[in-house]
C-alpha positions as CSV (number, residue, x, y, z in Angstrom):
1,M,58.4,21.6,15.9
2,T,57.6,20.1,12.6
3,N,60.9,18.3,12.4
4,E,60.2,16.7,15.7
5,A,56.8,15.6,14.4
6,I,58.3,14.0,11.3
7,K,61.0,12.3,13.4
8,E,58.4,10.9,15.6
9,L,56.4,9.7,12.6
10,E,59.5,7.9,11.3
11,E,59.8,6.0,14.6
12,L,56.1,5.2,14.6
13,F,56.3,3.8,11.0
14,I,59.4,1.7,11.8
15,R,57.5,0.3,14.8
16,T,54.5,-0.4,12.6
17,E,56.5,-2.0,9.9
18,E,57.9,-4.5,12.4
19,A,54.4,-5.2,13.8
20,V,52.9,-5.7,10.4
21,T,55.6,-8.1,9.4
22,T,55.0,-10.1,12.6
23,F,51.3,-10.1,12.0
24,M,51.6,-11.3,8.5
25,N,53.8,-14.2,9.7
26,M,51.0,-15.1,12.1
27,L,48.4,-15.0,9.3
28,Q,50.3,-17.3,6.9
29,P,49.4,-20.5,8.8
30,K,45.8,-19.4,9.1
31,I,45.6,-19.0,5.3
32,E,47.4,-22.3,4.7
33,G,45.3,-24.2,7.2
34,A,41.9,-22.7,6.4
35,N,39.1,-25.3,6.7
36,D,37.0,-23.8,4.0
37,E,37.0,-21.1,1.2
38,Y,35.4,-18.5,3.5
39,Q,38.2,-18.8,6.1
40,H,40.8,-18.8,3.3
41,L,39.3,-15.7,1.8
42,Y,38.9,-14.0,5.2
43,W,42.5,-14.4,6.2
44,H,43.9,-13.8,2.7
45,H,42.0,-10.5,2.4
46,I,43.5,-9.3,5.7
47,Y,47.0,-10.5,4.7
48,E,46.8,-8.8,1.3
49,E,45.7,-5.5,2.8
50,E,48.6,-5.6,5.3
51,E,51.0,-6.7,2.5
52,Q,50.0,-3.6,0.4
53,R,50.5,-1.5,3.5
54,L,53.9,-2.9,4.1
55,D,54.9,-2.1,0.5
56,R,53.7,1.5,1.2
57,L,55.6,1.7,4.4
58,K,58.8,0.5,2.7
59,D,58.3,3.3,0.1
60,L,57.4,5.9,2.8
61,L,60.2,5.4,5.3
62,P,63.2,6.5,3.2
63,R,61.2,9.6,2.1
64,V,60.3,10.4,5.7
65,N,64.0,9.9,6.7
66,H,65.1,12.3,4.0
67,Y,63.0,15.1,5.5
68,V,64.1,14.3,9.0
69,N,67.7,14.8,7.8
70,N,67.0,17.7,5.5
71,K,64.8,20.2,7.4
72,E,65.4,22.9,4.8
73,D,63.3,20.8,2.3
74,Q,60.3,20.9,4.5
75,S,58.4,23.6,2.7
76,I,54.9,24.3,1.4
77,D,56.5,25.1,-1.9
78,N,58.1,21.7,-2.2
79,L,55.6,19.5,-4.0
80,E,57.4,16.3,-3.1
81,F,57.2,17.2,0.6
82,I,53.4,18.0,0.2
83,H,53.0,14.5,-1.4
84,L,54.8,13.0,1.5
85,L,52.4,14.7,4.0
86,Q,49.5,13.4,2.1
87,D,50.9,9.9,2.0
88,I,51.4,10.1,5.8
89,S,47.7,11.0,6.0
90,L,46.8,7.9,4.1
91,E,49.0,5.8,6.4
92,K,46.9,7.1,9.3
93,F,44.0,5.3,7.7
94,G,46.2,2.2,7.3
95,L,47.0,2.2,11.0
96,H,43.3,2.4,11.7
97,N,42.7,-0.7,9.5
98,F,45.7,-2.5,11.2
99,E,44.0,-1.9,14.6
100,E,40.8,-3.5,13.3
101,H,42.6,-6.4,11.7
102,L,44.3,-7.1,15.0
103,D,40.8,-7.0,16.7
104,L,39.6,-9.6,14.1
105,A,42.6,-11.8,14.9
106,L,41.9,-11.5,18.6
107,Y,38.4,-12.8,18.1
108,D,40.0,-15.9,16.6
109,D,43.0,-16.3,18.9
110,S,42.6,-14.2,22.1
111,T,43.7,-17.0,24.4
112,G,45.7,-19.1,21.9
113,E,49.3,-19.2,20.9
114,H,49.5,-15.6,19.7
115,G,47.0,-14.0,22.0
116,E,49.4,-12.0,24.1
117,T,51.4,-10.8,21.1
118,L,48.2,-9.7,19.4
119,R,47.0,-7.8,22.5
120,S,50.4,-6.1,22.8
121,M,50.3,-5.1,19.1
122,R,46.7,-4.0,19.4
123,K,47.6,-1.7,22.3
124,M,50.6,-0.3,20.4
125,A,48.4,0.3,17.3
126,E,45.7,2.1,19.3
127,A,48.3,4.4,21.0
128,D,50.0,5.0,17.7
129,Y,46.8,5.8,15.9
130,K,45.9,8.4,18.6
131,R,49.4,9.9,18.3
132,I,49.5,10.0,14.5
133,K,46.3,12.1,14.5
134,V,48.0,14.6,16.9
135,L,51.1,14.7,14.7
136,L,49.1,15.2,11.5
137,N,47.2,18.0,13.2
138,T,50.5,19.7,14.0
139,L,51.7,19.3,10.4
140,N,48.4,20.5,9.0
141,E,48.6,23.6,11.2
142,A,52.2,24.3,10.1
143,Y,51.5,23.7,6.4
144,G,48.0,25.1,5.9
145,G,46.2,21.8,5.8
146,A,48.5,20.3,3.1
147,A,48.5,16.9,4.9
148,N,44.8,16.4,4.4
149,R,44.1,13.7,1.8
150,A,40.9,12.3,0.4
151,G,40.3,8.8,1.6
152,S,42.3,9.2,4.8
153,V,39.4,9.5,7.3
154,P,37.9,6.2,8.5
155,T,34.2,5.6,8.5
156,D,34.2,5.7,12.3
157,E,35.3,9.3,12.2
158,K,33.2,10.7,9.4
159,E,30.5,13.2,10.6
160,H,28.1,12.5,7.7
161,V,28.0,8.7,8.4
162,G,25.3,7.4,10.7
163,D,26.3,5.8,14.0
164,H,24.8,2.5,13.0
165,L,27.6,2.1,10.4
166,K,30.3,2.9,12.9
167,L,32.1,0.6,15.3
168,G,31.5,1.0,19.0
169,K,35.1,0.1,19.6
170,F,35.5,2.4,22.5
171,S,32.6,0.9,24.4
172,N,33.8,-2.7,24.1
173,E,37.6,-1.9,24.3
174,H,37.9,-3.5,27.7
175,T,36.5,-6.8,26.3
176,I,38.8,-6.8,23.3
177,M,41.9,-5.8,25.3
178,N,41.6,-7.9,28.4
179,E,39.3,-10.8,28.0
180,K,38.2,-13.4,25.5
181,P,35.9,-11.4,23.2
182,I,32.3,-12.3,22.8
183,I,32.0,-13.8,19.3
184,P,29.4,-12.0,17.2
185,G,26.3,-14.2,16.5
186,K,26.7,-16.3,19.7
187,K,24.5,-15.4,22.6
188,K,25.7,-15.3,26.2
189,L,23.4,-17.2,28.5
190,T,22.2,-15.4,31.6
191,V,19.8,-16.4,34.3
192,G,17.3,-13.9,32.7
193,S,17.6,-15.3,29.2
194,L,17.0,-18.8,30.5
195,K,14.1,-17.8,32.6
196,Y,12.2,-15.9,29.9
197,N,12.9,-18.2,26.9
């Protein structure tokens, strides 16, 4: 069971590596064509986080592949294997960030040149994030919680964090996935808002 989970994680990380590379290629022209320092910093920051994640994935994939092909090394007594499980746990957080970065890009380009590709990657990232949580739960059950790692739980999933600091992404998911998103800070005009203003 655990070998199937690790094999599935390998496939997920390969898919993610390809998507991150595509996304970074989309971000380069945004950085180069930024109209001001704010835009330059905004896109550069997202690019840099994804670049660091890509570096981690390139390090992680051969290690995951080793354990796919060497089931006998999957042991609670193998410190390198435990480190791998913890690194996988951190990549769960990276996948959560990737999903949010895609959302941010969709605010900027939902109907533009890359809108369809961004929506497709966003849908994939969301499904993969849900799946990686299940796979990590399986590995934690099999190895006594060894895949838990500090810093691997996003703010949106922490119990001690107030709801006002969490994203309501599930309530506006339809808007992000299927329509041009409402840009924060811009009001939608309705008959009621015109009548009472």
